[in-house]
N, C-alpha and C positions, 0 to 999 in steps of 0.2 A: 504494500500500500504506500502511496506517495505521502510525503510529509505535508501536513496541513499547516498553513500559515496561522500564526497565533496573533490575534488582534485583541486589543483591550481599550476600553473607554477611559479617557482622562477628563475629569470634570473640573480642571483647574481654571476654567475661563470665568467663573464667578456669576455668570448671568443665566445659568441653567443650560448653557451650551456646553458641548463637550467635543473633544477630538477623539477620533478612533485612530489608534497608533498600531503599526505593525511592530510586534515585539522583536522580530529578527532584524529589521532594518532601521527601526526608529522613525520611519517615514509616516507622515499623516496620510491616512486612508480617506477620511471623510470628516465632515463637521456635522454634528447632530444638534438639533435645537430642543431636544427632549431626552431625558435620561433613559426612558424606555426604548426610544429609537436607537440611542447609542448602544444599549445592551444588545439589541437585536442585530444591529450592523456588526458589532464586534464578534458575535457568535456565528455570523454567516459562513466562514470557511468550515467550521466544525459541523454546522447544520448541513451543508452540502455533502460533506464526507459521510455523515450518517444517512442522508437520503440515498446516496449512491449505494451504500452497503445494504440498507434495508430493501431498496427496490431490486437489487441483485438477488437477494435471498428470496424475496417474494416471487420473482420470476422463476427461480428454480423450483420453489415449492409448488407454484401453479402448474408448472410443466410435469412434475412428478405426480401431483394429485389429479392432474387432468381437470383442474378447476374450470367450471363453465359458468361461474357467476359473473354476469355482465358488470356489476358494480366493481368487483375486484379487478377485472381486466381493465376497466376504464380508469380506475385509480392508479394502477400500475403504469398504464400508458401515459397518463398525465405526468406522473413523477418522472418517467423516462424522458418525456418531451422537455420538461423544465431543465433537467440535467443536461440534455443535448444543447439547448439554447444557451445555457450558462457556459458550457465548455467551448462553444463556438463564439462566445462574446456577442450573442444576438438576443439576449434576454431583455424584455421590456418594450 
């Protein structure tokens, strides 16, 4: 598995704003205007890694179980589509 970037929120701006910093490089990744947003942005690399892992396991499970539930197939396809868009830099 590839190493995941570690980002963390820094709330040192005093106005409720915060920077999201890359732990490895020290570079600013983003500015957030709300602490909840800063937390979510900082978690993004790990969330993507978890989504990739979970969707891979679900795909394998669905193949083995010959799962035919449409909702499960649709959820898995949606997750895989988001992953593909992010990896290609085309999300949004």
